[in-house]
C-alpha positions in Angstrom: 61.7 94.7 93.5 59.8 91.6 94.8 60.9 90.1 97.6 62.2 86.6 98.1 62.2 83.7 100.6 65.6 84.1 100.6 65.9 87.9 101.7 63.6 87.0 104.3 65.9 84.1 105.3 69.5 86.4 105.0 67.2 89.1 107.1 66.4 86.7 109.7 69.3 84.5 109.9 67.8 81.5 109.4 67.9 79.0 106.5 65.3 79.5 103.7 63.8 76.4 105.2 63.0 77.6 108.3 61.4 80.7 106.5 59.1 78.2 104.9 58.6 76.2 108.0 57.4 79.3 110.0 55.2 80.4 107.4 53.7 77.3 106.7 53.0 76.5 110.3 53.9 72.8 109.4 56.7 72.2 111.2 58.2 72.8 115.1 60.2 76.0 115.2 61.9 77.6 118.2 59.7 80.7 119.5 62.6 83.6 119.4 63.3 81.9 116.0 59.8 82.2 114.6 59.6 85.8 115.8 62.8 86.7 114.2 61.4 85.5 111.0 57.9 87.2 111.4 59.8 90.5 112.1 61.8 89.8 108.8 58.6 89.1 106.8 56.9 92.3 108.2 60.5 94.5 107.6 60.6 93.4 103.9 57.2 93.2 103.5 56.9 89.7 101.8 54.1 88.5 100.8 53.3 84.8 100.9 52.0 83.4 97.3 49.7 80.8 99.1 47.2 79.1 96.8 47.5 81.0 93.7 51.7 80.5 93.6 51.6 79.6 90.0 49.9 82.7 89.2 52.6 85.4 91.0 50.5 88.7 89.6 47.2 87.3 90.3 44.5 87.8 93.1 42.9 85.5 95.0 38.9 84.6 95.8 39.5 86.5 99.0 37.7 89.7 100.1 38.7 91.8 103.6 35.9 93.9 105.2 37.5 95.8 108.1 35.2 97.0 110.8 36.0 98.6 114.4 33.4 96.3 116.2 30.8 93.7 114.4 28.5 94.0 116.9 27.6 97.1 116.4 24.7 97.9 114.1 26.8 100.7 112.6 29.6 98.5 111.2 27.3 95.2 110.9 25.0 96.9 108.7 27.7 98.0 106.1 29.4 95.0 106.5 26.6 93.0 105.6 25.6 95.1 102.7 29.3 95.1 101.3 29.0 90.8 101.9 26.0 90.5 99.7 27.4 92.1 96.7 30.9 90.7 97.2 29.5 87.0 97.6 26.6 86.8 95.3 24.2 86.3 93.9 25.2 82.6 92.5 23.4 80.4 90.3 21.8 78.1 92.9 24.0 75.5 91.5 26.2 75.6 94.7 29.3 76.3 92.3 31.4 79.6 92.7 31.4 81.7 90.0 32.2 85.3 90.1 31.5 85.4 93.7 34.5 85.8 96.2 34.7 85.0 99.8 34.2 88.0 101.8 36.0 87.9 105.5 35.2 90.4 108.0 37.8 91.3 110.2 37.2 93.1 113.6 39.7 95.6 114.6 38.1 96.5 117.9 39.3 99.9 116.8 42.9 99.2 117.3 45.1 100.9 114.7 47.8 98.2 115.1 45.4 95.9 114.5 44.2 97.3 111.5 47.4 97.3 110.0 48.3 93.9 110.9 44.6 92.6 109.0 45.7 94.7 106.2 49.3 92.9 106.3 47.3 89.4 106.5 44.9 89.9 103.5 48.4 91.4 101.5 49.6 88.1 101.9 46.6 86.1 101.0 46.7 88.3 97.8 43.2 89.7 98.4 41.0 90.6 95.3 39.7 93.8 97.5 39.7 95.5 100.7 36.9 97.3 102.4 37.8 99.6 105.4 34.2 101.1 107.2 33.8 103.6 109.6 36.3 106.5 110.9 39.9 106.6 110.4 42.7 107.7 113.5 43.5 110.9 113.1 47.7 109.9 114.1 50.3 111.1 111.3 52.3 108.1 111.8 49.3 105.7 111.3 48.0 107.8 108.5 51.4 106.9 106.9 51.4 103.5 107.7 48.2 103.2 106.1 49.0 104.9 102.7 52.1 102.8 102.9 50.1 99.4 103.2 47.2 100.6 100.8 49.6 101.3 98.1 51.5 98.0 98.3 48.0 96.4 98.0 46.8 98.1 95.2 50.2 97.6 93.3 49.6 93.9 93.8 46.2 94.6 92.1 43.9 94.5 95.4 40.9 96.9 94.9 40.7 99.3 97.8 37.4 100.9 98.7 36.8 102.9 102.0 33.0 103.2 103.1 31.8 105.8 105.7 35.8 107.2 105.8 37.5 110.3 104.3 40.3 109.6 101.8 43.5 109.7 102.6 45.8 112.5 102.2 47.9 112.1 99.0 47.0 108.5 98.3 46.2 107.2 95.2 45.8 103.7 96.1 42.0 104.0 96.4 39.6 103.0 94.1 36.8 104.8 95.7 36.3 106.9 98.7 32.8 106.7 100.2 32.3 109.4 102.8 29.5 110.4 105.0 28.6 114.3 105.4 29.7 114.0 109.4 29.8 117.5 109.4 26.8 118.7 107.5 24.7 116.1 109.4 26.0 117.5 112.8 25.1 121.2 111.5 21.5 120.2 110.6 20.9 118.2 114.2 22.4 121.3 116.1 20.5 123.7 113.8 17.2 121.6 114.7 17.8 122.3 118.5 18.3 125.9 118.2 15.4 126.7 116.4 13.5 125.1 118.9 14.7 127.4 121.6 17.6 125.3 123.2 20.2 127.5 124.3 22.3 125.2 126.7 23.1 122.3 124.5 25.6 119.6 126.2 27.7 116.5 123.5 28.3 113.6 124.3 31.4 113.2 122.1 33.3 109.9 120.3 36.9 109.0 120.9 39.2 112.4 120.2 41.2 110.8 117.8 38.6 109.6 115.6 37.5 111.4 112.1 34.0 110.7 112.6 34.3 112.5 116.2 36.3 115.9 114.8 33.8 116.0 112.0 30.4 115.5 114.1 31.7 118.0 116.6 32.9 120.5 113.8 29.2 120.8 112.3 27.8 121.0 116.1 30.3 124.1 116.6 29.6 125.6 113.3 25.7 125.7 114.1 26.2 126.8 117.9 28.5 129.9 116.3 26.1 130.6 113.8 23.4 131.1 116.5 25.8 133.0 118.5 25.9 130.4 121.2 29.5 129.8 120.7 32.2 130.2 123.6 31.2 127.2 125.8 31.8 124.6 123.8 34.7 122.8 125.5 32.7 123.0 128.7 29.6 121.4 127.4 31.5 118.6 125.7 32.6 114.9 127.2 34.6 112.6 125.1 34.0 108.7 125.4 33.8 105.2 123.6 30.6 105.0 120.9 28.6 102.8 123.4 25.9 103.1 125.8 28.2 103.3 129.0 29.6 106.0 127.5 26.2 108.1 127.0 25.0 107.3 130.4 28.4 108.7 132.2 29.0 111.4 129.9 25.3 112.5 130.2 25.6 112.5 134.3 28.6 114.8 134.1 27.0 117.1 131.7 24.3 117.5 134.1 26.5 118.3 136.7 28.4 120.7 135.1 25.3 122.4 133.5 22.3 121.7 135.5 20.3 124.3 132.9 21.0 121.8 130.0 18.0 121.3 128.2 19.2 119.2 125.0 22.0 116.7 124.7 23.5 115.7 121.3 25.1 112.1 121.2 28.0 110.8 119.2 25.8 108.0 117.8 22.3 106.3 118.4 23.8 104.0 121.0 25.2 106.8 123.1 22.0 108.4 123.0 20.3 105.5 124.4 22.4 105.5 127.3 22.2 109.6 127.3 18.7 108.9 127.9 18.7 106.4 130.7 21.1 109.4 132.6 18.5 112.1 132.2 15.5 109.6 133.3 17.8 108.3 136.3 18.0 112.3 137.2 14.4 112.7 137.5 14.0 114.1 134.3 11.8 113.8 131.1 12.7 113.3 127.7 11.9 115.7 126.0 10.1 118.1 128.3 12.8 118.9 130.5 16.0 117.4 128.5 16.1 116.7 124.3 18.2 114.0 123.5 19.2 113.8 119.9 21.6 110.8 118.0 23.3 110.0 115.0 23.2 107.4 112.3 19.2 106.5 112.5 20.1 102.8 113.5 17.1 100.5 113.6 16.2 100.8 116.9 16.1 104.4 117.2 12.7 104.4 115.8 11.4 102.1 118.6 13.1 104.1 121.8 10.6 105.7 124.0 10.6 108.3 123.1 11.6 108.1 119.4 14.7 109.3 118.8 15.6 112.7 117.0 18.5 111.5 115.0 20.9 111.8 111.5 20.1 109.3 108.8 23.2 107.5 107.3 22.2 105.2 104.4 24.5 102.4 105.7 23.0 99.6 104.0 23.2 101.5 100.6 27.1 102.9 101.5 28.0 99.3 102.3 26.3 97.6 99.0 27.6 100.5 96.8 31.5 99.5 98.4 30.9 95.8 97.5 30.0 96.9 94.1 33.0 99.2 94.0 35.6 96.5 95.2 34.0 93.7 92.6 34.4 96.3 89.7 30.5 96.3 89.0 30.2 99.8 89.5 32.2 102.5 88.1 33.9 104.9 90.5 32.6 108.1 91.4 34.4 111.2 89.6 37.9 111.4 91.1 37.1 108.6 93.3 35.3 110.3 96.1 31.5 110.5 96.8 30.1 112.4 99.8 26.9 110.8 100.7 24.3 113.3 102.6 22.5 112.9 106.2 19.4 113.7 106.7 17.6 114.8 109.5 15.0 112.3 111.2 12.7 114.5 113.4 10.9 112.3 116.0 9.8 112.9 119.5 13.0 113.1 121.5 13.4 116.5 121.0 11.0 119.5 121.1 10.6 121.9 124.1 11.8 124.6 125.1 10.1 127.4 123.1 8.7 130.1 125.3 
């Protein structure tokens, strides 16, 4: 049943005119009244028709791309590739044809902000939404996400996940392009084990993220297969996906276990911090300690020595997500595609084979 402006007014105990003033923002309204109206809008999941009011079932020319951090190349590359497919190419005349306006929404890794942006995109009747990167593994948030995405899909919004596993029991998603983080993590640690490393530290990402868990599971699988399991918890330090985390966590790992000969980082940015910490301890890379990353971001090959890492085809995945969002490409069978991760062996890993 469609929620009306009158329903919101009744819930907020104000007149429909007051609701209209709050939503249009063109008339002063008391802060307490405004808060009551906005709470009623959220509670009832009211959708403002906006520019498409004359076509109640129509979507707009807007497409939302949700990222954790646009300054992180991992998200920037995917968002840029998706935006290219969504926004063009035009005919060179300056007129809008079949293109859409792609808006990048930076959540800062906040689950609450993620839901807020989805609500705002719902109110604008977005034609499509692309969600990038790992998901938060919290049952309450997952349930809220499933409900929100179902609302979007019911209104005609195409929902695409890029670099994110599918939501359990959700049929709202057109396609989920999931990276093989688990397989990539296993191949990376297998490589280190094959070189003769036996004491391998791991700088992991935030505990609550699917990407963190899957990469760490691959690492543990490789250790157990090599008979090196049992000490994983002591040799793992969690933190944000940033350089500072890599630096601090690596110092902690070297303090806990001075015999560590290799460190696997949650991503390439974290790996740069790990490299700095190793050098600040007076150790050489890779002669004393090998360092490996994940993602194969553009700077990885220019690090000194170049980073051994796991390559994720970020640009290709983002472009494909953009095409799926625009209906330019047929969704994969079952709506799910697993994207292979490729091991890139470079100079930051080698010893100690004895």
